[in-house]
N, C-alpha and C positions, 0 to 999 in steps of 0.2 A: 197222690192222684187227685186231679181236679174233680170237683163235684159235678161240673158240667163242662162239656167240651164239644167241639165239632170235629168229627173224625176226618171229614173230607179236607178241612183246612190243614189238619196235621199232616195228612198224606201229601198235600201240595207243598208244604214246607220241607218235608223230607226229600221229595223229588228235586226241589230247588237246591237244597244243600248238596245233593249228589251232582247235579248238572252244572250249577254255577260255582260251587266251591270245591268240586272234585273230591267230596268226602265219600267214604265207603258205605254202601247200604247196609252191609252186615254189621258195621260198627254203629251206625246211626239208629237202626230200627229198634234194638232193645231199649235204648234210651227213651225213644218216643212211645214205645209200647207201655212203658211204665206210667205214662200220662193217661192211659185209658183203662177201662175196665177189662177184666180177664176175657169176657165174652167178645170184646171188640178187637182183641189183639190179632186174631187170625184175619179179620177183615182189613185191618190196617196193613198187614203184610201183603195181602192179596192186591190191594189197591196200589201200593208202592211198587211191588214186583211187577205187577201187570202193566202199569204205565211205562216202566222202563223196558219191559219186554217188547212192546209194540210202539215205541216212541215215534218212529218215522210216520207210522200210520196216523197217529194222533196229531202230529205237527202238520201233516198235509191237510187233514180235515179242517183244522183251525184256519189254515191259510185260505181255504175255499170259503170260509164263513165270515172272516173278518178282513176288512180293508187294511187295517194297521194292527200289528201285534202289540200286545201290552209289554212295555219295557220298563226299565228302571225300578222304581219302588213298587210298581204295579206288576212286576214280573211273576210274583207268587200267584197272582190271579190267573195268569196264563196257565200255570200248572194246575190250578183249581179247575179250569175248564177242561184240561186233559183228563183229570180225575172223573169229571162228569161224563165225558164222552166214553171213557173206558168202561164205566159202569153200564152205560146204555148198550154198548157193543158186546161186552165180554163177560158180563155177570148176569145172574138171575135176580138181581135186586129189582123190585118193581120200579118201572120208570118214574112214576110220580114221587116215590120216596127218594130215588137217586137225584131227581131234579131239585126237590125241596131242600134236601140236606146240603147239596152242593151250592145252591144259591145262598143258603144261610151261612155257608163258609165264608162269604165275603164280609159278613158282620164280624165273625171271629177273627178275620184278618184285618179288621179295622178299616174296611173299605165298603161301608154299607151303600155308598152312592153308586157302586158298580153292580148291585144286585140285579138291576134291570138289564144291564148289558149281558151278564152271565146267563140270566134266564132266557133272554132273546137268542143268544148263540146256541144254547143247548136245545131250545125248542125248534130252532131252524134246522139243527142237525137231525132231530127226530123226524122232521117232515121229509128230509132228503137222505135219510140214513142209507137206505138200500142202494140208491144211485151213487152216493159218495163212496161207499165201501167197494162197490163194483169197479168204479173208476180207479180207486187206489190200488186195487188188486192187479191192475194192468201195468203198474209202475215198478221200477226196479227197487224202490224203497219198500215194496211189499215184502222183501226178504227180511226186513227189520234188522239189518246189520249195516255198520258203516262201510263205505265203498272199499276202503283199504283192506279191511278184514275179509270182506266177501271175495275180493280179488285174490288174496293169499290162499283162502280155502279152495277156491275154484282151480287155482294153479296147482296146488298140492294134490287135489283129489278130483281130477276132471270127470271121473266116472260116477262119483257118489257124493259130490259136494251138496246136492240138494237135500239128501237125507240128513247130512250133518246140520245144515241150516234149519231144517224142519225140527230135528231133535232139540237144537238150541232154543227154539221158540216155544217148546212145550213146558208145561209145569213138570218139575222133576219127580220121579218116583221116590218113595221113601224106602231105603234099604236098612236092614238091621244086621248087626254082627252078633251072633250068639256066643257068649262066653263059655267056651268048652270046659272051663274049670268048674262050671255050675251045671250045665245041661248039654245034652246033644241037641242038634238042630231039630230032630224029630220030636223030642220031648217039648221043646219050646213051641213048636208049631201046635202041639196039643194044648198048651197053656193059652196060646193066642185064640184058638178055636173056642175054648171055654169062656173067653171074654167076648166072643162074637166078632173077633177081628180076623178078616179073611187075609190069607198070606200065601206066598208061593216061594218055592226054593229056586236057587240059582243052579244051572246045570253043571257048573265047574267049581264054584267056590263053596266049600263044605260048611262054612259058618254063615253063609249069606241067606237072608230072607227078604223078599220084597212084599210090602203091604199093598193090598188092592187099593186102599185109600190111605193117605197120610193121616196120622192121628197124633194127639198130644202125648208126650213121653210118659206123663203120669198115668196114662191108660195101659202102658206096657207092663206086663207082669214082671216084678222084680227089678224094674229099672233102677230104683234108688239103691238096691242091693248089689248092682253091678252085673246082673244076669245077662244084660244085653246092652249094646251100644249102637247109636245111629251112625252108620258109616256106609258110604256108597260101595257098591259091589266091586267096581274097578279098583278103588283104593284098597280093598281087602287083598288084592293080588300081591301087594308089597311083601307081606309076610310069607306068602307061598314061595316067592322067588328068593327071599332072604334065607329061609329055612333055618331059623335060629335054633341053637341047641343049649340045653342046660349047662351052666358052668362057663359059658363063653363071655368074653368082653365085647359088648355090642354098642356101637355109636348110632344114635338116631339123630341125624343132623337136619336142621330146619324142622324141628319136631312139633311145633305148635300147630293145632291145639291139643295134640296128644293121642289122637285115635290110633296112630300106628305104634306109638310107644306102648300103649296098653295091649295092643294086639300081639306085639312081640312077647310080652310077659305072659299072655294067655297061652301062647305056643311054647314058650320056654320059661316057666315060672322061676327057675333057679339060675337064669342068666343074670349078668350084671349089666344094666343098661344105663348109659349116659345120654340124656336127652338135652340137646343144645338148640337154642333159637336166638336170633339177634334181637327179637322184640320182647322186652321185659314184660310188657302188659299181656301179650298173648301167652307167655309162659305161665301166667296164673291159671290159664285154662288147662294146661298140662297137669298142674298140681291138683286142680279140681277133679280131673278125670282119674288120676291116680288114686285120689282119696275115695271117690265113689266106688271104684273097683277094688279098693283096699289092697293096693299094690305099692311097691317101693321101686323108685328109680332115682338116680342122681340127676338133678335138674340144674342146668347152668345157662346163664346168658352169655352169648358169644357170637362172633362173626365167623362164618364158615371159611372166609378167606385167610383167617389168621389163627389156625388151630393151636399154634404154639402158646397162645395167650390163655387158653382154657383147658387144654387136654393134659397138661402136666407131663409131657413126654411119653404118654401112654400109646401103645399100639392096640389095635382092635382085631378080633377074629372076623367080625362082620360090621359093615357100615351100610346104613340106609341113608341115602341122600335124596330127600324129597325136595328137589332143587327149586329155588325161586323161578317162576315162569310167568308166561302171559295169561295163564288160567283159561285159555281158549277152549279147553275141554269141559269146563264146568260152567259155561255161560247160562245154562238153564237154571242153575242154582244161584248164580250171581249175575243177573242181567245188566247190572251197572257196569260190568267189565267192558261191554261193547262201547260204552260212551266215555269211560275213564281212560281206557288204554289208547295209546297212540302208535302209529306205524313205526315211529322212530324208537319206541320202547323195545322192539324185538331185538335189534342189534345190541342194545345195552344189556338186555337180559342174557343173550347168548354169551357175551363177554364175561358177565358175572358168573354164569354157570361154569364156564371154562376155568376161571380163577379158582372157584371152590373145588372143582374136581381135581385140578392139579395140586392144590394145597393139601387136600385131605388124603390123597392117594399114598403118600409116604407113611401115613399113620395106619395103614392096613398091613397086617402081618403077612408074611409069605404064605401062600396057600389060602389066604383069607378071601372073603367075598364082599364085593361092593355092589349094591343095587342102586342104580341111578333111576329116579322116577320123576316124572312131571305130570301135571294135569293140563297139558297142552296138546294140541293136534298139529302144531306147526313143525315141519321137518327140521328147520334151522335149530330148534331147541332140542330136538330128539335124535333121530337117526344120524343126521349130519353132525351133531355135536359129538356123538359117540364115535362116529367114524374118524373124526379129527383127533379125538382122544386116543384111540387105538394107534393112530399113525405117530403120535408123540411118545407113547409109552410101550416099549417093546416087551415089558414084563407084564402086560395086561392081556388077558385072553377073554373073549366073549364066549359065554357058556349058555346053551339052551335057549337063547333069546335072539333069533334072527341069524343073519349071515354076515360075513365080513363086508360084503358089498351093500347090504341093507340091514344094519345092526338094530337090534331091539325089537320089541313087540308094541305095535301101535293099536290101542283100543279106541274105537270111535264112539261118540255118544249115540245111544240107541233109546228109542222111546220107552221101551219096557226093560231095558238093560242098564248097564252101568254108564258112568260118565266117560268122557274122553281122557285116556291116560296113556302114558308111555313107560315102558320098563326096559332096562338093559342090565343083565347080570354079568359082572366082570369078576374074574378070579386073578389074583396076583401070582405069577409064576415065581418059582424059586424054592429054596430049601427052608 
């Protein structure tokens, strides 16, 4: 870690790497957090996430304040101004501190000659802040979503699209999954209360706890010992629908980072789990999670479209397919999705999901269960995908999750609830 650094300049560089280079915020942030002190890591995350959450608002404000945008080698300074405006609008950082630190960011970015420009733009914003924000609120960009995605959500959910958009633009709640092999949820709530951590139960998911305010995992009782895992409430539904049993052969496909793998083993500790993911790097997270929870599973790198290359001719009692998707249900956790995803991606993802479903279905035993899950809210990836699958596979039956005309269960993101998720439970007919 550097002995001295400017946090605002680091945030500006991260935003630039996401928007100009198409890099993932969740991959970038830990790298850059290692450059700052522990006490500054949460603020760096807040600045990066926040700028990407309200990007159109910040862009519009800058357009009103500057005759010409900063481009080329000066583009990072454009993002630095965004970081400054975000602090003034959306944080409790004292304005004088936000201004001073942001202006100094120009020095850290080796553009000291632009300190005056950045100071002038931010002070001008301060003077006209109320008027600018009011004018911006009357524009369609106020929804803070790209037009194509807004149109898809409006078309799919004409009666409730605004609540979806609102939830996407909120800071996400922090959900925990209590490891039932160590504690009941009620016992763990008591442990949290003893640490002064306020928490609430979920009305449906028996292992789920929502914290009143997010906190560092090292404050959570027994986190290092595997007593609890950070996992969204909607994601915890996977194991409810899968209903794994001891002694069964279970495939967790597209398993990284391993939250669902470990949840399966908490529910059925004597099951035999094969966790497969195409991304070797992300598989290391699966192994880390298994190690922390002191669990065993077979972990393999493999492409879901070609199971014959990694499953060694095996058949499975249960398959959990957490399919590659648009991730439009978890935007509040990954605001960069709004700006990295493209409209054309959806058809490509639908095609990929179809390929994986058709490829893995033959490896499910007769009478076995396959749970198809996505963290998407788009019908093309969800109920329409399953409807097409059922029309192709006469040996597949939809069980407990929707109807033949509207298959699956769609969970929409909710401010105090879980993320957007879709589930369909399929059983293979036959002896």
